N, C-alpha and C positions, 0 to 999 in steps of 0.2 A: 669570174664563173661565168659559166654559159647557158645559156639560157631556160636549157634543158636543167640542169641543176640548178638554180634560181627556180624554179618553179616545183622541183622535187625538195629542196628548202621549207619555202614555202607552204606546202601541201603534208610536209614531216611536222612542221609547226602547226600546223592547224589540227595536226592527232593527238598531237600532245595537249594542245587546249581541248580539244574536243574529250577526249579520253576519261583528261586531268578531271575535268566535270562528271561524264558519266562512272566514275569511281562514284563521286558523294552521291550520286543517286544511284546509282546501285545498290548502295551500303546502306538509303534511306526504305529501299523497296525491300529488300531483303531482312531490312526491321521487321516495317509494316507486314509483311506473311509471315517471317516468325512468329510473331505477336497474335495473329489470325490464329496460324495453325496452335499454335498453343493455350488461346481460347474454345476453339472447337475440338481439341482432343479435351477437354479439361471439362468440356461441358458433356461430351459422348463415353467417352471411356474410363473406367476408374481404375486401369491399369497402371502400372510405373512403366513397361515396356511402351504406353504408349504417347511417352514423351520426345522416344526416337526420332518421331515424324515432325515433330518443330524444329524436333537438333536436327535434324537432315536440312530442311529447313533455310536454317541457319548454318551450317554448315554451307551449303552451295552458297549461300550471300559472299561469307567471305572469301570463297575460291573464285569466283566472277572478280570481285572487290582486285582480289591477289593475283591475278593475272591480268585485270587492265592496270595495272600498277606496274605493275612487273613488265609489260608491253612499253609502256610509256616511260619507263626510264631508259628502256632500253633505245626507245628511239631517239631519247636526249641524249645519251651518248655517243649512237652513230651520230647524230648532228654535232657533237665535239670532235671527236675523231675527223670526221670527211669535211668539216666545213665552215669549220676553225680554223686553217693556214693561214691564214693571212692577217690574225689576230685582230679584227674591224669585229669578229662577232665573241667576243669573250665571255660572254652572260655564261654561259654551261663550263667554263672554265673557274669564275669568278663564288656563284654557287657552289661546286663543288669546296672549295678554297674555306667559303666560309663554315660549308658546314661539320669539316675535319675542325674550325678556329671552333664552331661554339658547336661541339654537339646536345643533342637533346632540346634544341632549343625550338623546333620548331612541330608544327602540330603532327600525331600521327598520320602518318595514309594511308594505314591499314583498317587505322578503327580500332584497335587489339583491347582493346581496354573494357570498351562498347560491348566485342565481340564475347571476351571473358564474364562481364558480366550479366549479356541474353543468357549463356552458359548455366549461369550460378543458378541464376532463374528458372531455370528451364529445368531444374534439377527438385528444384523447391517440391513441385508438386510429387513427386518420388516418394518425399519425405514423408506427405499428407498423405499418402495413399496407404502408409501402416505397411508394407513391402516386407516381404521376407529377405534375410540378408542374402541369398541368393538373386534376389532382383536388385536389390541394394548392390552389390557385387558387380552385375551385369550391366546396369542400363550407368554404376558410377563410370566404370571402366573407359562405355563409349563417352559420356561427358568426356572424362581425363583425357582419354584419345585424339577428342576435339582440340581443347585446351593445348593439349601436345603441338599437334599441327599450327595453332594463332602462333603460338612462344615460336617453333622452328621455323616457319613462313615471315615471323618481326625479322627473329636477327639473319632470316637468310636475307632477307628484305637491306638492312642495314647494311649489308656487304655487298650488294647488289651494283652498286655503281662502279667501285673502286672495281672490279672483276671483269664488268660488262665494259668499263673504259679499257682493261689492259686488253682482254679478247681484241676488240676493235681494231687496236695499234696494232695488235699482232698481224691480224687479216693485214690490214692495210700496209705492214711492213712488208708480207708477203707477197700483195699483190707488183709491191714495190720492186720489189726480185724478180719476179714473173717479170713483168715488163722491161728490167734490164734486160732478164736472158734472154728476151724474146728480140729485144733490138742490137741484142750483144753475134746475132747466129747470121751470117751468111748462107747467102744461095748456093 
């Protein structure tokens, strides 16, 4: 490994570490911001539609957690494909093999259950406000759309490692073919 590659490897490992911690902090901040928005709207507005503001805060928090998680996973796959050729840094491969052998054994990196619970709690004031059917339908549909988003993101996240690994391997193979084509050309 060249000095530049060693530095890139260290920087990318640091990125994984920092963003992994950031994901947890973002989740906590999102839940606190959602709770504050929920309390504020409950105190200031009696309309069921007012629950959409805290839901927006919750959705933004989820999207932040999801984006950071996706980035961390992608960097991990990049390191696995481009820096694990010599077999001395097999931790990424072993981690993926462990996940395949023991599915569902780890924590939910997206905190999906908590986002589902917060969405349910966010909908309770709608029901307490004695809404008309149209309000329940509209506000309920928006809440269900968010639940669907969390569900889809959770499923996508479960397949992301394998997909990113395959894509990076294709990119690496394409790069090798391009280098072989370049060295095979004569002036």
